[in-house]
Steps between C-alpha positions, in 0.01 A plus 500: 500500500731740678878544460543348847498627849592874508368614826451329837296643773549345847215568738524430872197371681285699741544528870473209734486480884844359495626809304348716779662286779828481321494134500683277240231354278720311249275236345247498777164547336367831659189687398480865405374747762206717403752770438689264266185439300434867466861557389450244221176663390670833479796375310316278257379778255840657482669172430232427225650784301815279435260250310706203562486208262595261770387522864657239760458500873656310794266236619519623868157652596636847564625535144218317331235713683692807394500376150124443508456888537668538162277225348198675627594823313635341175333161472854352458553209733842425645662155471667385810860399535660366828847624372379858574448417876688710744839391648465195722633629826542168672508517874422878498166465353227628733760685721535870554827671407573538866446142565735401214769731643443345844537145355776564254704805597642681205356258246226738383738780420727230307201378296402849400851590395610172326279361221642154513405460873189321587300476818532160678305250297411759243602656169758767408389806301707371201310162511171684488606719215610209300166321526314824428707557190398166360152647485630798315676294244199281438274808450753644270502189286110490508483856371767461233399477133634790318212742518548884487481598866640354823238389753458560869475236776354575847601277788333531839742377759691589826741763632805276535450340158450825333820646639708198411363452153551868419853489613562184297340631172690830537826296533599668830800354671404274792655739753250775382184303518448619858498859393162468340230643736188294593191539278182610691181305509321520165770709332702376207811509302519551109785360301541551115730304286726646224630297220836641569536554877271249645259570794468859614329637804213743420314516833567367842254492794235684287142518623162614406550843642 
């Protein structure tokens, strides 16, 4: 067995029609576009070089279909975990950014800036990061056992979740969470853990090119 979880790769799903239209997807189950499927095919061989010992995906179709591209290259099947779903955006789900601004003037700016603020009927970024970090902790325990080398886990998930989970694992103050840029479709974040300093950022918004 490995010495535990030493590297975490957070892979965002490919493009959807809602991404193109700048609509809030939240936990609506939207399919990949043909472009999104091609993005996943291009990214999969690069991600295969990380040789993850554990591969977990959100159960929403845009993530699980992206994960299937990795499985096609490596033969490694993902396991699905609903805790890796995107932020539930409540009443904003399905709306464009302009429609949200028209219905809730100023709320979108506040939500982006303050990680404890949630859309009406939805989740805050902090709440999402907490549930995602439970998956990290469980994978860490699964991979523990005193072996010689730390292992890698690959999560296929969503942009908002990836940003929040990255901020939480790095221990950023809440007021700085909003300073992290968005992760592009089918790009990824790489975090590595030191026994002395905890999680460190090795790559952010990396892609196959």
